N, C-alpha and C positions, 0 to 999 in steps of 0.2 A: 413526445419524442424522448429519446434516451437522455437522462441527465445523471451525472455523477458528481457529488459534492463532497470534497474532502475537508477534513478539519483535524486539528490536534497537533500541528507542527509548532515549532518554536526553537528557542535557544536553550541548549542544555550543556552541562559540563561533561567531559569524558567520564564514562562509567555510569552516566545517568540513564533515565528511561523516558520514553514517550509512547503514547498510544494514539495511533492515527485511526480515524473513522472515515468511511465513505458511504454516504447514503445514496442509494440508487432509486431511479424511477423510470417509467416508460417501457418496462419490459417485465416478464415474469422472472423475478430475481432467483427464485429457488432452483430454476432449471439451468442456470448459466454458471460456468466457471468464472471466477473473478481473480484479478491479479493486481499486484502493486509493482510499479516500475519506479525507477529513480533516474535523475539526470544531474550529474555534478557539472560545475562550470568547465567548459572545454572538453567535455566527454560525451560519448553517445549515451542515449537512454538505454538502461539495462533492466532486465527482469529481476525482481527481488524475490517474489513469492507468488504462488498460485494456489487456489483452493477450488476443488471441483464441487459439483452438487452433492457429492457424498461426503464432503469435508475431508477428502484426501488432499494432502498438501505437498508442495515441492518448494525448495529454497535454493537460491543462489549460494554457492559454497561459502562465501565470506560472511554470510549472515546466519548460517546454520548454528543452532544452539543459542543464538542471541535473540532472534526475531521469531514471532509466532503470528501466523495469519489465521483468522477465524471468521466465521460468518454467523449472522443471526437472521434466519429466513423470515422470522415474524416481523422484523424491523427493516428488512431489505437493506441490511448494513453489513459491510465487510470491515474488519479491523486489522491493524498491524501493530502488535505490541512489540516494541523495540527496547531491549535491555542491553546493558553494558555497551552503550553507544561509544563510538570511536570518531575521531576527527574525519576519517575517511568515509564515514556515513553521511557527511554533509552533502545535501542535494535537495532538489525539488522532488517530492514524492507524488506520483500520479496513480490514481485508480483507473483500471482498464477493464473493459468488457467488449467482447466481439458479438454483435448481434447484426447479422447481415454485413455490416461494416465495422470498423474499429471505432470505439468510443472512448474518450479520455475525459477525466475530470480536469479542473483548472489547475490543480497542483497545490501542494502545501510545502512550505519551506521548512527544512530541518537543518539546523546549524549546531554542530557539536564543537564547542570551543571553550577553553578555560579563560 
């Protein structure tokens, strides 16, 4: 079955960086668009970034120029490099793929605080 396992979250000071990873299994990774979502306390889950099989990318406006999504098809892994982090980036970050139905990882907590 489809599995998505995120890692790389943590506590970081404003202006710092984190690199999230999501290892996928249970489907042919290289053929699927992959996305990162996030959900802050009391807020709805929102799309952060998407990368298609051709490595074309889209970003939510507030993260443009700070976050970079990438993929390694040999390792079935999608990454989210996050730079210049702000307190408002604090959220649980989820990896997402749609294969017949929606599939989500377990999430990784990112906390930006001094």
